C-alpha positions as CSV (number, residue, x, y, z in Angstrom):
1,M,109.1,130.4,103.2
2,S,105.9,129.5,101.3
3,S,102.8,128.2,103.0
4,E,103.1,125.0,101.0
5,L,106.7,124.3,102.2
6,L,105.8,125.2,105.8
7,F,102.8,122.9,105.7
8,E,105.0,120.0,104.3
9,I,107.6,120.5,107.1
10,V,104.9,120.4,109.7
11,V,103.3,117.2,108.3
12,L,106.6,115.5,107.9
13,L,107.8,116.5,111.4
14,I,104.6,115.2,113.0
15,G,104.6,112.0,110.9
16,T,108.3,111.1,111.6
17,S,108.1,112.1,115.3
18,A,104.9,110.3,116.0
19,T,106.1,107.1,114.4
20,S,109.5,107.1,116.0
21,L,108.3,108.0,119.5
22,G,105.3,105.8,119.2
23,A,107.5,102.8,118.2
24,L,109.8,103.5,121.2
25,W,106.9,103.7,123.6
26,Y,105.5,100.5,122.3
27,F,108.9,98.7,122.5
28,Q,109.3,99.7,126.1
29,R,105.9,98.3,127.1
30,V,104.7,95.5,124.8
31,R,106.3,92.2,124.1
32,L,105.3,90.6,120.8
33,E,105.1,86.8,120.5
34,R,107.4,85.6,117.7
35,P,108.7,82.0,117.1
36,P,112.5,81.7,117.2
37,I,113.8,81.9,113.6
38,G,117.5,82.4,114.3
39,V,119.7,85.5,114.0
40,F,118.4,88.2,111.7
41,N,121.0,88.6,108.9
42,S,121.8,90.2,105.6
43,R,119.8,87.5,103.7
44,D,116.7,88.6,105.6
45,V,117.4,92.3,104.7
46,F,117.6,91.4,101.0
47,I,114.4,89.3,101.2
48,V,112.5,92.3,102.7
49,L,114.0,94.6,100.1
50,T,112.9,92.3,97.3
51,F,109.3,92.5,98.5
52,I,109.6,96.3,98.7
53,I,110.8,96.5,95.1
54,A,108.2,94.1,93.8
55,L,105.2,95.4,95.6
56,P,105.1,98.9,93.9
57,L,105.2,97.1,90.5
58,L,102.2,95.0,91.6
59,Y,100.4,98.1,92.9
60,L,100.7,99.8,89.4
61,I,99.1,96.9,87.5
62,L,96.4,95.8,89.9
63,P,92.8,97.0,89.2
64,G,91.5,99.5,91.8
65,I,89.2,97.0,93.6
66,V,91.9,94.3,93.7
67,L,94.4,96.8,95.1
68,T,91.9,97.9,97.8
69,G,91.4,94.2,98.8
70,F,95.1,93.7,98.9
71,L,95.6,96.7,101.2
72,V,92.7,95.6,103.4
73,L,94.5,92.2,103.9
74,T,97.8,93.9,104.5
75,F,96.6,96.4,107.1
76,T,94.4,93.8,108.8
77,S,97.5,91.7,109.4
78,A,99.6,94.6,110.5
79,L,97.0,96.0,112.9
80,Y,96.4,92.5,114.3
81,V,100.1,92.2,115.0
82,T,100.2,95.6,116.7
83,F,97.2,95.2,119.0
84,R,96.8,91.4,119.6
85,G,98.7,91.7,122.9
86,V,96.9,94.8,123.9
87,I,93.2,94.4,122.9
88,P,91.1,91.3,123.4
89,P,90.5,89.5,120.0
90,K,86.7,89.9,120.2
91,Y,87.1,93.7,120.3
92,L,90.1,93.9,118.1
93,W,88.5,92.3,115.0
94,F,85.5,94.7,115.4
95,L,87.9,97.7,115.8
96,I,90.0,96.7,112.7
97,A,86.9,96.2,110.6
98,G,85.4,99.5,111.7
99,V,88.5,101.6,111.0
100,L,89.2,100.0,107.6
101,G,85.6,100.0,106.6
102,L,85.1,103.6,107.5
103,N,88.3,104.6,105.5
104,I,86.9,102.9,102.4
105,I,83.5,104.6,102.8
106,V,85.0,108.0,103.3
107,A,87.3,107.5,100.3
108,Y,84.4,106.7,97.9
109,T,81.8,109.1,99.2
110,L,83.3,112.2,100.9
111,L,86.5,113.2,99.2
112,G,84.7,116.0,97.3
113,A,84.4,118.0,100.6
114,T,87.1,119.5,102.7
115,F,86.0,117.8,105.8
116,G,85.8,114.5,103.9
117,L,89.4,114.9,102.7
118,Q,90.7,115.7,106.1
119,L,88.8,112.7,107.7
120,Y,90.3,110.6,104.9
121,W,93.8,111.6,105.8
122,L,93.1,111.3,109.5
123,L,92.0,107.7,109.1
124,N,94.9,106.8,106.7
125,S,97.3,108.3,109.2
126,V,96.1,106.4,112.2
127,V,96.2,103.1,110.2
128,A,99.7,103.8,108.8
129,L,101.1,104.9,112.2
130,C,99.8,101.8,114.0
131,A,100.9,99.5,111.2
132,S,104.5,100.9,111.1
133,I,104.8,100.8,114.9
134,G,103.7,97.2,115.1
135,I,105.7,95.8,112.2
136,A,108.8,97.6,113.3
137,N,108.6,96.1,116.7
138,L,107.9,92.7,115.2
139,Y,111.2,92.9,113.3
140,V,113.3,94.4,116.1
141,Q,112.0,92.2,118.8
142,G,112.5,89.3,116.5
143,G,116.2,90.0,116.2
144,M,116.7,92.8,113.7
145,R,119.7,95.0,114.7
146,M,120.6,98.6,114.0
147,R,123.3,97.5,111.5
148,N,120.6,95.6,109.5
149,V,118.4,98.7,109.5
150,A,121.3,100.9,108.4
151,M,122.1,98.5,105.6
152,F,118.4,98.4,104.7
153,A,118.2,102.2,104.6
154,V,121.3,102.5,102.3
155,L,119.8,100.0,99.9
156,L,116.6,101.9,99.9
157,A,118.5,105.1,99.1
158,F,119.7,103.5,95.9
159,Y,116.2,102.2,95.2
160,D,114.7,105.6,95.8
161,G,117.3,107.3,93.6
162,I,116.8,104.8,90.7
163,F,113.0,104.8,90.7
164,E,112.8,108.6,91.2
165,F,115.4,109.9,88.7
166,I,116.0,107.1,86.2
167,I,112.8,105.0,86.1
168,P,110.0,107.3,87.5
169,I,108.0,104.6,89.2
170,T,107.8,106.4,92.5
171,Q,105.9,109.3,90.9
172,R,103.5,107.0,89.2
173,L,103.0,105.2,92.5
174,A,102.1,108.4,94.3
175,D,99.6,109.2,91.6
176,R,98.1,105.7,91.8
177,F,97.4,106.0,95.5
178,E,96.0,109.5,95.4
179,G,92.4,109.3,96.6
180,M,92.5,105.6,97.0
181,P,91.2,103.9,100.1
182,L,93.9,103.0,102.6
183,D,96.6,105.2,101.1
184,P,99.7,103.8,103.0
185,S,100.9,107.0,104.4
186,I,100.6,109.7,107.0
187,G,99.3,113.0,105.7
188,F,96.9,115.8,105.9
189,A,95.2,118.6,103.9
190,W,94.6,122.2,104.9
191,G,93.9,125.4,103.1
192,G,94.6,123.9,99.7
193,N,97.8,122.3,100.8
194,N,98.3,118.5,100.8
195,A,101.3,116.6,102.1
196,N,102.1,113.1,103.2
197,I,104.9,110.7,104.0
198,G,104.8,107.0,102.8
199,L,104.6,103.9,104.9
200,G,108.0,102.6,103.7
201,D,109.7,105.7,105.1
202,L,107.8,105.5,108.3
203,L,108.7,101.9,108.8
204,I,112.4,102.7,108.3
205,Y,112.3,105.5,110.9
206,A,110.5,103.3,113.5
207,L,113.0,100.5,112.9
208,F,115.9,102.8,113.2
209,T,114.6,104.3,116.5
210,I,114.0,101.2,118.4
211,A,116.9,99.3,117.0
212,A,119.2,102.1,118.1
213,Y,117.6,102.2,121.5
214,K,117.8,98.4,121.9
215,G,121.4,98.2,120.7
216,F,122.9,101.2,122.4
217,G,120.4,102.4,125.0
218,R,119.6,106.1,125.6
219,R,122.7,107.2,123.7
220,G,121.4,105.3,120.7
221,F,118.1,107.1,120.8
222,T,119.7,110.5,121.3
223,V,121.6,109.9,118.1
224,A,118.9,108.2,116.1
225,F,116.0,110.6,116.7
226,P,117.7,113.9,115.6
227,V,119.0,112.1,112.5
228,I,115.5,111.1,111.6
229,I,114.2,114.6,112.2
230,V,117.0,116.3,110.1
231,F,117.5,113.7,107.3
232,G,114.1,112.1,107.3
233,A,111.9,115.2,107.6
234,L,113.6,118.5,107.2
235,M,116.0,117.8,104.3
236,P,113.3,116.0,102.2
237,S,111.0,119.0,102.9
238,F,113.6,121.5,101.5
239,A,114.6,119.2,98.6
240,P,112.3,120.8,96.0
241,L,114.1,124.1,96.5
242,V,117.3,122.6,95.1
243,I,116.3,119.5,93.2
244,Q,113.9,120.6,90.5
245,S,113.2,117.1,89.1
246,V,111.1,116.2,92.1
247,T,108.7,119.0,91.4
248,R,106.1,118.2,88.8
249,S,104.4,121.4,87.7
250,G,100.6,121.4,88.4
251,I,100.7,117.8,89.8
252,G,102.7,117.7,93.0
253,I,106.1,117.0,94.6
254,V,107.5,113.5,95.2
255,V,110.7,113.4,97.2
256,P,112.8,110.2,97.6
257,A,113.5,110.7,101.3
258,Q,115.8,107.7,101.7
259,I,118.5,109.3,99.5
260,F,119.0,111.7,102.4
261,F,118.4,109.4,105.3
262,G,120.2,106.2,104.1
263,P,123.8,107.5,104.2
264,A,123.1,109.4,107.5
265,A,121.7,106.2,109.1
266,L,124.8,104.2,108.1
267,V,127.2,106.9,109.5
268,S,125.2,107.1,112.7
269,Y,125.4,103.3,113.2
270,L,129.1,103.2,112.5
271,W,129.7,106.0,115.0
272,L,127.7,104.3,117.7
273,A,129.3,100.9,117.0
274,R,132.8,102.4,117.6
275,Q,131.7,103.6,121.1
276,A,130.3,100.2,122.3
277,P,129.2,96.8,120.9
278,E,125.6,96.6,119.8
279,R,123.3,94.6,122.1
280,S,121.2,91.8,120.8
281,M,117.6,91.4,121.9
282,R,118.6,88.7,124.4
283,E,121.2,91.0,125.9
284,W,118.7,93.8,126.1
285,Y,116.3,91.5,128.0
286,R,119.2,90.6,130.4
287,A,120.0,94.3,131.0
288,Q,116.3,95.1,131.8
289,A,116.1,92.1,134.2
290,S,119.3,93.3,135.9
291,A,118.0,96.8,136.2
292,R,114.7,95.6,137.7
293,Q,116.6,93.4,140.2
294,Q,118.8,96.3,141.3
295,A,115.8,98.5,141.7
296,T,114.1,95.8,143.8
297,E,117.2,95.3,146.0
298,T,117.5,99.1,146.5
299,A,113.8,99.4,147.5
300,V,114.2,96.5,149.9
301,G,117.3,98.0,151.4
302,V,115.7,101.4,151.9
303,G,112.7,99.7,153.5
304,S,114.9,97.8,155.9
305,V,116.8,101.0,156.9
306,T,113.5,102.8,157.5
307,K,112.2,99.9,159.7
308,V,115.4,100.0,161.8
309,I,115.1,103.7,162.3
310,A,111.5,103.4,163.3
311,E,112.3,100.8,165.9
C-alpha cells in the first residue's frame, strides 16, 4: 500500500467519522429553531439537488474575489445556524469573523510554507465540519427523513457519475478550489501528500447518520455508520486502483464518492424500513419524552423504597 493511498484513507476516515459522530452528538443535545414548513417531501429533495447542480457551474465562472465573498456569506450563515443556540450572539459574530478572516489571510499569505498549508487545511476542516453538522441538523430536525436522504444520495450518485465521467466538471471544480480561501472540504497535507473530502459528501453523511438514528434509533445508527465508513471512505479511497479515469497524472485524483455510497444508502434504508416504520421528528420527540418520564418514575420509585427501608 503506497503512502499516498494510506494517507488518503486516514484523511477520509477522520473526515467521515468526525462529521457523522459530531452530527449525532449535536442532534442529541441541541434543538434548532425552525418555523413549521410542513412535511419534508420529494419536491424538497429535488429543490436542494437543483441548487447543488447549479452551484458548481456558478463556482466555475465567478471571479476569485467574488467566489470568496460568496463563500464567506455561505459559511457565515451555516456557522450562525450551527452555534446560535450554543454561543451568545455577541461572541458568535466575533468568532465567525475571526475564523473566516484568518482562513483568508492564511490562504493569501502562507500557502508557500508547509506550516501554512497545514494551518490552511486545519481552518478549512473546522469550518466545513461545523457547517455540515449544523445544516444537516437543520434539515433533519426540520423534518427530513432517512428515505429522503437515501433518495438524495442516489440522485447524487447519478450526478457524480455524469459530471465525473461524461462532463468532467467535478475535476475542474476541484482545480478551481485548490488554494482558494474557504475551500469547502475537510483535508490535510503531510509529507508531500494532500487529500480532502468535499462538503457535499460530508453533508450527505451527516444527514444519513442522524436521519437513521432519528428514524430507527440505535439500530439505525449501527447500520448507517458502518455503511458510511465502508462506502463513503474506504471504497472511494481504493477507487483509483481500479478506476483509472479518476487519476489525472501529475495533477491529482478526484473520486465521485456518491457512486459508491448512494446505492448502499438506499439498500440500508430499505432494509431498516422492512424491520420497523421510520419515526418522524414528532414521534422521536414523543419517544424521548416517554423515556425521560420512565426514568423519572424509576428514580422516584427507588427513592421511595430507600426511604421506607431507612425508616
